[in-house]
N, C-alpha and C positions, 0 to 999 in steps of 0.2 A: 503572389503575397499579394497583389491589388485585388484581386477576386476572393481572397479569404481561406484557398484551398491548400497552402503551402503547408508543409508538415515539416518541422526541423528534425534533421537525422541524427544531432548530437546527442550522446546517451544521456539518460539522465538518470543519476542515482536514485533506487528505490526510497531511501531516507528522505532526499530530496523532494520528490513527488509526494510522497505520503506526509510531509509537514507540511506542504502548500496544499494538499486536499484538506487535511484538518482546517487550516486557517479559512479556507473557501468555505466550508460545509458548515464551521462555527455557527454564522449568522443564521442559517437556515433548517438547524435541528434544535429540540429541547436540551436545557444543560446536562440532563438526565442522558441524553442519546450522543451529545459531544465529550462527556467523561468516559463513556461506553466505548466510543471510537478510540479516544486516547489509550486508553486499557489495552485494548486489541492491537492497535497499531504500536505503540511503543513496548509492549510486554510480550506480542509472539510474532510481528510481522518485521519490525525493524530488526532484532537481534539476528534475524536469520538472512533476509534480504539485502540489507542493509546498502552497501556500495553497488550492488547488481546493478545493471542498467534497467529500468523498468521494459524497455522495449526487447530484452533478452529473455525477460521471462516467459516462461511456457507454461501450459496447462497441466502437463505432466509433472512438473516441478513443484506446481502447487500442489497438485493431488497428494503427491510423496509427503511433501511438510503436512499436510493434513491428516495423512494417514498415521505418519509417525506421532501427531500430539494425540491422536485417539487412540492410540495402541498405549501409549503411557496413561492414559485416563484423563487427559486435557480435555478442557471443553472446546 
């Protein structure tokens, strides 16, 4: 901890991470970009990954989710 290299191993739910990310990035992006981020996170990501631990997400899970959206004609 003193060296700044400690990584907390407790699971962080995706929704908690995404809510925090939106709050952290809000001051650094334009209002339109923030609105787009909120739309994507709340409309597409949180409904699927909600309480899954962010540390447990794997690239193949994200790729399958993305492929499913695209197969249904979603952006």
